[in-house]
Short mmCIF file of the C-alpha atoms (twelve columns), coordinates in Angstrom:
data_MODEL
# 
_entry.id   MODEL 
# 
loop_
_atom_site.group_PDB 
_atom_site.id 
_atom_site.type_symbol 
_atom_site.label_atom_id 
_atom_site.label_alt_id 
_atom_site.label_comp_id 
_atom_site.label_asym_id 
_atom_site.label_seq_id 
_atom_site.Cartn_x 
_atom_site.Cartn_y 
_atom_site.Cartn_z 
_atom_site.pdbx_PDB_model_num 
ATOM 1   C CA . MET A 1   255.186 140.773 37.404 1 
ATOM 2   C CA . TRP A 2   253.561 139.932 34.321 1 
ATOM 3   C CA . GLY A 3   250.187 141.950 35.084 1 
ATOM 4   C CA . LEU A 4   249.297 138.585 37.463 1 
ATOM 5   C CA . ASP A 5   246.912 138.408 40.222 1 
ATOM 6   C CA . LYS A 6   249.058 139.799 43.357 1 
ATOM 7   C CA . ARG A 7   247.617 136.638 44.980 1 
ATOM 8   C CA . ALA A 8   249.126 134.610 42.740 1 
ATOM 9   C CA . ARG A 9   251.833 131.929 44.517 1 
ATOM 10  C CA . VAL A 10  255.252 130.861 43.291 1 
ATOM 11  C CA . PHE A 11  256.149 127.344 43.320 1 
ATOM 12  C CA . LEU A 12  259.566 125.950 42.435 1 
ATOM 13  C CA . ALA A 13  259.651 122.347 41.092 1 
ATOM 14  C CA . LEU A 14  263.181 121.116 42.658 1 
ATOM 15  C CA . GLY A 15  265.775 119.060 40.827 1 
ATOM 16  C CA . ALA A 16  265.869 118.635 37.115 1 
ATOM 17  C CA . THR A 17  263.188 119.049 34.665 1 
ATOM 18  C CA . ASP A 18  263.685 118.045 31.105 1 
ATOM 19  C CA . MET A 19  263.538 121.119 29.245 1 
ATOM 20  C CA . ARG A 20  262.111 119.640 26.107 1 
ATOM 21  C CA . ARG A 21  258.710 119.462 27.877 1 
ATOM 22  C CA . GLY A 22  256.422 122.212 26.590 1 
ATOM 23  C CA . ILE A 23  253.320 123.121 28.243 1 
ATOM 24  C CA . ASN A 24  251.357 119.792 28.364 1 
ATOM 25  C CA . GLY A 25  254.385 118.066 30.093 1 
ATOM 26  C CA . LEU A 26  254.795 120.705 32.710 1 
ATOM 27  C CA . SER A 27  251.274 120.787 33.371 1 
ATOM 28  C CA . LEU A 28  250.801 117.257 33.976 1 
ATOM 29  C CA . MET A 29  254.125 117.562 36.243 1 
ATOM 30  C CA . VAL A 30  251.768 120.184 38.010 1 
ATOM 31  C CA . GLU A 31  249.044 117.995 38.129 1 
ATOM 32  C CA . THR A 32  251.056 115.399 39.589 1 
ATOM 33  C CA . LEU A 33  253.229 117.371 42.109 1 
ATOM 34  C CA . ILE A 34  251.059 120.356 43.576 1 
ATOM 35  C CA . GLU A 35  247.687 118.137 42.980 1 
ATOM 36  C CA . GLY A 36  245.298 119.885 40.918 1 
ATOM 37  C CA . ARG A 37  246.569 123.391 41.263 1 
ATOM 38  C CA . VAL A 38  247.329 124.037 37.420 1 
ATOM 39  C CA . PHE A 39  244.627 126.262 36.589 1 
ATOM 40  C CA . SER A 40  245.296 128.224 39.793 1 
ATOM 41  C CA . GLY A 41  247.005 131.324 38.109 1 
ATOM 42  C CA . ASP A 42  250.051 130.198 40.435 1 
ATOM 43  C CA . LEU A 43  253.590 130.309 38.818 1 
ATOM 44  C CA . PHE A 44  255.229 127.095 38.660 1 
ATOM 45  C CA . VAL A 45  259.040 127.476 38.020 1 
ATOM 46  C CA . PHE A 46  261.117 124.838 36.637 1 
ATOM 47  C CA . ALA A 47  265.029 124.332 35.798 1 
ATOM 48  C CA . ASN A 48  267.323 121.711 34.114 1 
ATOM 49  C CA . ARG A 49  269.943 119.823 35.284 1 
ATOM 50  C CA . ALA A 50  272.634 122.303 34.610 1 
ATOM 51  C CA . GLN A 51  270.783 125.179 36.004 1 
ATOM 52  C CA . THR A 52  271.051 127.109 33.223 1 
ATOM 53  C CA . THR A 53  267.533 127.138 31.956 1 
ATOM 54  C CA . VAL A 54  264.427 127.862 33.963 1 
ATOM 55  C CA . LYS A 55  260.800 128.131 32.361 1 
ATOM 56  C CA . ILE A 56  257.737 129.287 33.958 1 
ATOM 57  C CA . LEU A 57  254.159 127.893 33.507 1 
ATOM 58  C CA . TYR A 58  251.152 129.691 34.592 1 
ATOM 59  C CA . TRP A 59  247.314 129.845 33.802 1 
ATOM 60  C CA . ALA A 60  245.905 133.108 32.399 1 
ATOM 61  C CA . GLU A 61  242.623 133.531 31.888 1 
ATOM 62  C CA . SER A 62  241.754 131.911 28.792 1 
ATOM 63  C CA . GLY A 63  245.142 129.687 28.314 1 
ATOM 64  C CA . PHE A 64  248.427 128.611 29.519 1 
ATOM 65  C CA . CYS A 65  251.315 130.870 29.203 1 
ATOM 66  C CA . LEU A 66  255.207 129.681 29.193 1 
ATOM 67  C CA . TRP A 67  258.002 131.665 29.797 1 
ATOM 68  C CA . GLN A 68  261.579 131.220 29.548 1 
ATOM 69  C CA . LYS A 69  265.149 132.399 30.273 1 
ATOM 70  C CA . ARG A 70  268.320 130.648 29.317 1 
ATOM 71  C CA . LEU A 71  271.811 131.959 30.613 1 
ATOM 72  C CA . GLU A 72  274.553 131.857 28.235 1 
ATOM 73  C CA . ARG A 73  276.760 131.817 30.971 1 
ATOM 74  C CA . ASP A 74  276.586 131.400 34.825 1 
ATOM 75  C CA . ARG A 75  274.042 129.483 36.411 1 
ATOM 76  C CA . PHE A 76  270.757 129.777 38.354 1 
ATOM 77  C CA . PHE A 77  271.085 129.027 41.908 1 
ATOM 78  C CA . TRP A 78  268.757 126.694 41.925 1 
ATOM 79  C CA . PRO A 79  267.937 125.561 46.005 1 
ATOM 80  C CA . ARG A 80  269.027 121.733 46.604 1 
ATOM 81  C CA . ASP A 81  265.715 121.197 49.074 1 
ATOM 82  C CA . GLU A 82  265.130 117.630 49.925 1 
ATOM 83  C CA . GLU A 83  261.466 118.004 49.292 1 
ATOM 84  C CA . GLU A 84  259.773 118.174 45.555 1 
ATOM 85  C CA . VAL A 85  258.224 121.346 45.732 1 
ATOM 86  C CA . ARG A 86  258.840 124.652 47.395 1 
ATOM 87  C CA . GLU A 87  257.043 127.858 47.694 1 
ATOM 88  C CA . ILE A 88  258.762 131.292 47.527 1 
ATOM 89  C CA . GLY A 89  257.709 134.618 47.226 1 
ATOM 90  C CA . ARG A 90  257.497 136.821 44.326 1 
ATOM 91  C CA . GLU A 91  260.471 138.709 45.322 1 
ATOM 92  C CA . GLU A 92  262.345 135.704 45.708 1 
ATOM 93  C CA . LEU A 93  261.875 134.693 42.291 1 
ATOM 94  C CA . ARG A 94  262.728 137.784 41.095 1 
ATOM 95  C CA . TRP A 95  266.038 137.497 42.997 1 
ATOM 96  C CA . LEU A 96  266.165 134.000 41.579 1 
ATOM 97  C CA . LEU A 97  266.293 135.171 37.936 1 
ATOM 98  C CA . GLU A 98  268.432 138.093 38.615 1 
ATOM 99  C CA . GLY A 99  271.109 135.417 39.566 1 
ATOM 100 C CA . LEU A 100 271.115 136.045 43.599 1 
ATOM 101 C CA . ASP A 101 270.903 132.693 45.721 1 
ATOM 102 C CA . ILE A 102 267.904 132.788 47.550 1 
ATOM 103 C CA . SER A 103 268.919 130.447 50.282 1 
ATOM 104 C CA . GLN A 104 271.247 132.780 51.838 1 
ATOM 105 C CA . ALA A 105 268.572 135.366 52.074 1 
ATOM 106 C CA . HIS A 106 267.290 136.243 55.447 1 
ATOM 107 C CA . GLN A 107 264.055 133.803 56.190 1 
ATOM 108 C CA . ARG A 108 261.059 136.002 57.098 1 
ATOM 109 C CA . LEU A 109 259.779 135.602 60.684 1 
ATOM 110 C CA . GLN A 110 256.025 135.477 61.624 1 
ATOM 111 C CA . TYR A 111 255.302 136.357 65.153 1 
ATOM 112 C CA . SER A 112 251.960 136.364 67.091 1 
ATOM 113 C CA . VAL A 113 250.659 137.901 70.256 1 
ATOM 114 C CA . LEU A 114 249.617 135.383 72.655 1 
ATOM 115 C CA . THR A 115 246.600 136.386 74.651 1 
# 
């Protein structure tokens, strides 16, 4: 996705974000919510109150990139978690941008072998 490092993580800033914020305002939010990871190359995803606009902020080697998608009808299925920030997978981000409800997706299970 976007030629980014495959190790880049995806973080949703839950709740509503003022979409008048640009790179400076959103990067300050990232610094506050995720404590200093703004230059990590990770993707930080924000949505407006009406859930019709999503912005994605990330650092790409020599500067910030800001990507935006605005729906002309319908809404994004934005998670309603109690937390301020939620980490999701890159595939879940793709689903979210395509209009799928990621809260209905099967959760990944982690098993380990006891020795």
